[in-house]
C-alpha positions, 0 to 999 in steps of 0.5 A: 499500500505505502512505503511506511506500511511496508517498512512497519511490516504490519498485517492489513486486514481489508474488508467491505461492509454492505449496506443498503445504500453503500458498500463501505470499504475499511482496513485494520492495521495494528493492535491496541485501542481503536483509532479511526481515521477519517479522510476529507472531501474527494480523498480516500484513506490513502491520505493518511499513509505517512501517519500509519507507521506512527500511529499504529505503534500503540493503537489499532487503526481503522481506515475507512473510505467514506461513502462515494469516496475511494473504494466505497461505492454507492449502491445502484438505487442511491447512485445519485441521491444526495447525502449529508455529513449525518449520513456518513457519521452513521456509516461509522456507527454501523462499521463500529457495529460490524467490527464489534467496537463499542467506543472509539477515538476519531481523527478526521481531517477536513470533511473527516473532522466534520464527520468525527465531531457529528459522530461525537455529538450524536453518539457521545457514549461511543467517542473516547476522544476526537482529533479534528484537524481543519474541520468547521461546524457550518459552511459559514466557517469557510473563508469568503472566497473559498465558500463563494467558490464552492457555491459557483462550482455547485451551480455550474455542476447542477446546471450541466448535469441537468441539461445532459442526457443519461450517460457517463458524463452526467454520472461523473457530474452527479458524483461531484455534485454530491461531494460539493454539497458537502461544502456548501450545505454542510456541516450543521453543528450549531452551538447546542450541537458542539455542547453535546460533545462529552469527549476531550477534542483536539482541534488542529487548524492553520492560521492560513487555513481554508477555515476562518481562524475566528470560527476555529476559536469559536468552536473551541469555546463551545466544546466543553473539553477542548484543546485548540492548536493553531499552526502559525502560517499553516494552511489547510494542508498543515496535517501533512506539511507540518507532519512532525509538529502535528504528531507531537501535539496528537501524541501528547493529547492522546497520552494526556486522556489515555492516561486517565480515560475515566476522569469526568473532566479530562480538559477543564476549559479551552486550552490554546497552543501555537507553533510555527509552521516549519514544513517537515523534511 
């Protein structure tokens, strides 16, 4: 799969969970407490390849492709149906049920962060902790040029697919419209939803992210047990361009709450850190 995985010489269990709407693809790597990784919009589990070796040393990694992404294919009756971040969070629940996992730590990037927060809000009893990287709670959290760009793209895609006859191009455009709507119409996590999250949450974002820094700070203020880490000068790709710095924060966070997993208040208030953006070698 990747050089990092090959060097680690770990076993990879691959599988599919067949649901009425979608066939969900997943991989399991390593042993230990389960850590589920959720990729971003129009990506797949492969984006985490550089993290597998470091994270699988102490955790059982579950890498899944979200519906309509990667190897996770929508079934024919639902091939063109719209779906939501909530639907994708429910896919996570169904996969955990399938694997016999009661609760889990989630690490999500971009739309994956939104799915993780949605899951934590809806299933607090099944969430041990959340690491949300470059996520947002509503479309208003996107910087204005990004938000306008995604809206324009959606309008063009919608117009094109409406005027095309049934065929491959129309199918491609329709699928792109499905994922575009995850940016223009989602997520929907107002303050009262964020306040339902009981698990400790690490929010990681760049100060030059696609997400407004003020929005990320607001999210941290609404989540009861949160730690906010801003990467000075970091972009939406900071998780990968500043990998070593991000890994340190992730490991510190995991070690802190895993040392006292039954503590009712693993983080008493918003805890803010900031580090400089120095690209990983």
